[in-house]
BAMINU-479090 format. One record per residue (C-alpha): x, y, z. Coordinates in Angstrom, 3 decimals, padded with zeros to 6 digits. Each point is the difference from the previous one (the first is absolute). Example, Ala and Ser with C-alpha at 12.3 -4.5 7.8 and 13.67 -1.06 7.14 Angstrom:
// BAMINU-479090
<pt east="012.300" north="-004.500" up="007.800"/>
<pt east="001.370" north="003.440" up="-000.660"/>
END
This chain:
// BAMINU-479090
<pt east="004.816" north="-006.103" up="009.130"/>
<pt east="003.735" north="-000.334" up="000.306"/>
<pt east="001.398" north="-002.852" up="-002.124"/>
<pt east="-003.222" north="-000.063" up="-002.025"/>
<pt east="-000.663" north="001.259" up="-003.607"/>
<pt east="-002.614" north="002.829" up="000.014"/>
<pt east="-001.212" north="003.001" up="-002.011"/>
<pt east="002.098" north="003.101" up="000.953"/>
<pt east="-001.659" north="002.457" up="002.350"/>
<pt east="000.111" north="001.882" up="003.177"/>
<pt east="-001.550" north="002.878" up="002.004"/>
<pt east="-000.910" north="003.478" up="-001.179"/>
<pt east="001.746" north="002.964" up="001.193"/>
<pt east="-001.931" north="002.970" up="001.576"/>
<pt east="-001.501" north="002.012" up="-002.911"/>
<pt east="001.007" north="-002.475" up="-002.716"/>
<pt east="-002.814" north="-001.163" up="-002.382"/>
<pt east="-000.525" north="-003.792" up="-000.728"/>
<pt east="001.549" north="000.449" up="-003.399"/>
<pt east="003.035" north="001.840" up="001.304"/>
<pt east="000.579" north="-002.682" up="002.602"/>
<pt east="-000.252" north="-002.869" up="-002.498"/>
<pt east="002.557" north="001.620" up="-002.201"/>
<pt east="002.315" north="000.943" up="002.928"/>
<pt east="-000.194" north="-003.651" up="001.504"/>
<pt east="000.586" north="-001.676" up="-003.237"/>
<pt east="003.035" north="002.183" up="-000.609"/>
<pt east="001.323" north="-000.579" up="003.628"/>
<pt east="-000.559" north="-003.703" up="-000.036"/>
<pt east="000.829" north="-000.912" up="-003.536"/>
<pt east="001.845" north="002.811" up="-001.748"/>
<pt east="-002.656" north="000.170" up="-002.603"/>
<pt east="-001.729" north="003.314" up="-000.881"/>
<pt east="-003.690" north="-000.319" up="-000.931"/>
<pt east="-003.055" north="001.893" up="-001.256"/>
<pt east="-003.048" north="-001.120" up="002.066"/>
<pt east="-002.746" north="-000.955" up="-002.490"/>
<pt east="-003.050" north="-001.263" up="001.731"/>
<pt east="-001.377" north="-001.654" up="003.158"/>
<pt east="000.048" north="-003.792" up="-000.006"/>
<pt east="-001.610" north="-000.750" up="003.488"/>
<pt east="-000.444" north="001.174" up="003.535"/>
<pt east="-000.143" north="-002.413" up="002.937"/>
<pt east="001.019" north="-000.126" up="003.688"/>
<pt east="001.831" north="-002.167" up="002.452"/>
<pt east="-000.704" north="-000.149" up="003.645"/>
<pt east="002.590" north="-001.706" up="002.259"/>
<pt east="-000.515" north="-000.981" up="003.596"/>
<pt east="002.608" north="000.139" up="002.748"/>
<pt east="001.163" north="-003.398" up="-001.075"/>
<pt east="000.518" north="001.000" up="-003.644"/>
<pt east="-003.201" north="-002.092" up="-000.983"/>
<pt east="-002.234" north="001.176" up="-002.972"/>
<pt east="-003.347" north="-001.317" up="001.007"/>
<pt east="-003.237" north="000.874" up="001.609"/>
<pt east="001.757" north="-000.053" up="003.422"/>
<pt east="002.294" north="002.667" up="-001.106"/>
<pt east="-002.988" north="002.294" up="-000.739"/>
<pt east="-001.048" north="-000.541" up="003.590"/>
<pt east="003.287" north="001.046" up="001.364"/>
<pt east="001.901" north="001.834" up="-002.803"/>
<pt east="003.515" north="001.229" up="000.288"/>
<pt east="000.567" north="001.219" up="-003.500"/>
<pt east="-002.302" north="000.865" up="-002.746"/>
<pt east="001.460" north="000.531" up="-003.530"/>
<pt east="-001.886" north="001.391" up="-002.945"/>
<pt east="001.680" north="-001.223" up="-003.219"/>
<pt east="-000.409" north="001.750" up="-003.285"/>
<pt east="001.395" north="-001.528" up="-003.071"/>
<pt east="000.710" north="001.974" up="-003.297"/>
<pt east="000.868" north="-001.051" up="-003.466"/>
<pt east="003.214" north="001.875" up="-000.944"/>
<pt east="002.079" north="000.616" up="-003.072"/>
<pt east="003.883" north="-000.180" up="000.295"/>
<pt east="001.468" north="003.347" up="-001.131"/>
<pt east="003.566" north="-000.457" up="001.088"/>
<pt east="002.501" north="-001.580" up="002.281"/>
<pt east="001.475" north="-003.378" up="000.325"/>
<pt east="-001.469" north="-002.749" up="002.375"/>
<pt east="001.989" north="-000.627" up="003.144"/>
<pt east="-000.717" north="-000.647" up="003.598"/>
<pt east="-000.141" north="003.179" up="001.937"/>
<pt east="-000.996" north="001.137" up="003.573"/>
<pt east="-001.929" north="-002.772" up="001.763"/>
<pt east="000.163" north="-002.442" up="-003.024"/>
<pt east="002.364" north="-002.938" up="-000.238"/>
<pt east="-000.485" north="-000.885" up="-003.625"/>
<pt east="-001.884" north="001.224" up="-003.166"/>
<pt east="-001.245" north="-001.939" up="-002.985"/>
<pt east="-002.065" north="000.308" up="-003.204"/>
<pt east="-002.460" north="-002.809" up="-000.534"/>
<pt east="-002.419" north="-001.064" up="-002.636"/>
<pt east="-003.556" north="-000.889" up="000.929"/>
<pt east="000.687" north="-003.681" up="-000.508"/>
<pt east="002.947" north="000.186" up="002.429"/>
<pt east="-001.943" north="001.417" up="003.014"/>
<pt east="-000.310" north="-003.445" up="001.525"/>
<pt east="003.822" north="-000.265" up="000.254"/>
<pt east="000.044" north="002.813" up="002.506"/>
<pt east="-002.249" north="-001.349" up="002.753"/>
<pt east="-002.047" north="002.993" up="000.219"/>
<pt east="-003.129" north="000.386" up="002.109"/>
<pt east="-003.310" north="-000.735" up="-001.693"/>
<pt east="-000.882" north="003.734" up="000.262"/>
<pt east="003.244" north="000.935" up="-001.705"/>
<pt east="-000.502" north="-002.386" up="-002.816"/>
<pt east="-003.587" north="001.231" up="-000.477"/>
<pt east="001.137" north="003.675" up="-000.091"/>
<pt east="002.950" north="-000.816" up="-002.393"/>
<pt east="-002.294" north="-002.021" up="-002.394"/>
<pt east="-002.410" north="002.958" up="000.046"/>
<pt east="002.825" north="002.307" up="-000.817"/>
<pt east="001.121" north="-002.163" up="-002.966"/>
<pt east="-003.608" north="-000.038" up="-001.365"/>
<pt east="-000.313" north="003.845" up="000.381"/>
<pt east="003.301" north="000.391" up="-001.849"/>
<pt east="-001.144" north="-002.187" up="-002.823"/>
<pt east="-003.313" north="001.909" up="-000.225"/>
<pt east="001.924" north="003.298" up="000.009"/>
<pt east="002.232" north="-001.182" up="-002.794"/>
<pt east="-003.028" north="-001.713" up="-001.966"/>
<pt east="001.765" north="-003.453" up="000.138"/>
<pt east="-001.440" north="-003.277" up="001.199"/>
END
């Protein structure tokens, strides 16, 4: 997704738990240290030889990613673009449309904002 805004992420290292991988990837990509709080959502993406995400890709798959998003709490660090990231930004919920995110990313982020409000007891 080079040149696109997205939620930080990456692949797990052998023997690494999901939570360890989330914390490591966020630190590597953004410089932010986090405590992993709770699961937001799990979904998958299947890409065909031509990069398509469609039924056709499922008939002739080349890559299959299982994506696991977690709500996290910042415990340290300062945001900066690191490893395979070109920029990092904080955004309020009402600013998500400014970043031209995928529909899935917007859905996940809105769910994360709602979960955070529920955790803090605010509306």
